[in-house]
N, C-alpha and C positions, 0 to 999 in steps of 0.2 A: 673575558668573562663569558662571551657568547660561545667560544670554542669549548670552554669547560662544561657548559650546560649541554652542548651537543654530545660531547664525549660521555658525560654522565648518563644521558638518556640512552645512548647505544650500549653502554655497559649494563644498565639495568635490564634492557630488552634482551641482551645476550644471556644474562643470568636467568631470566624467566624462561627463555626457550631451552637453555641447557638443563635446568632443573626439571622441566616438564618432560624432556626427552629421556632423562636418566631415571626418572621415578618409575617404580613398579607398582602403580596404583591399581591396576586391574587384577582381580583375583581370578585365577584360572578355573573355569567351569569344569575342566577335564579331571582335575585331581579329586580323589575321594574314593569311597567304597560304592560300587555299582552292583546291582543284581538284575538279571534278566526278568522280564515281566512274567515269564512262566516259572521262574525260580530255579531253573536248571543250571544257569551260568552265573558266576560271580567274578568281578574284577576289582582289584585294588590298584589305584594309580596314585603314586606319590610324586614328589619333586623329581626323583631320579629313577624310580622303578615301576614296572608294569607287571602285575602278577595276575594270572588266571587261576583262581582258587579252586575251580572244579576239576581241572586236569592235574596240575601239580602246583605245589606252593613254592616253586623256584622262581624268585623274582628275576626279571630281565631288565637290562638297561633299555632306555627308549629315548627317542627324540621326535619332535613333531615338525614336519615340513609341509606347509600349506594345510591341506585337509587330510593328511596321511600320517599315521603313527608308525614309525619304524622301530621294531624291537630286535634285540639280539642278546644272546646269553653270553655274558662276559666279553662283549665286543666281537664275537665271531660273526663272520659274514657268510652267506648273504643274509640280509635283514628280512624279517617277517613284516609284511605290510598289512595294516588295518586302515581302511578308509573311513573317515568320520563323515557320515551322511547327514546327521543332525546332532546339534549340541546346544543345550541351554542349561539353566541351573539345576533342573531335575530330570532331564531326559538325555539319553545318548543313544544314537543308532549307529552301530558299527558294521561295516562290511568286512567279514573275515577273509583271509587269504583264499579259502575254498569257495568264495562267492556266496556265502550264506550271510544274510543280513539279520542281526539280532538287536532288539530294542532293550535298553537298560534304563533303570530308574535308580535314583539315589535313595 
């Protein structure tokens, strides 16, 4: 009986840890429609695509590693890198590949 209680406690703890690790409870602040504070640049970031609306409306695939967004058109390399300098619910500050920093708002 004592061993059964110990096994049951371990199974319950493992289930709690597993469910917490596998849940996607956090909403990504990065996804959404962004516009620069001066209105000249617009971004649309979805689950799988990164689109700069002011230049061309061609969506690019992207992935995020650390504080950097890597984009590519249909998987071509080399990747274009955008560094996230600041990100919260309503503000995004990106460092473009040409070292220009742009502030965006939702």
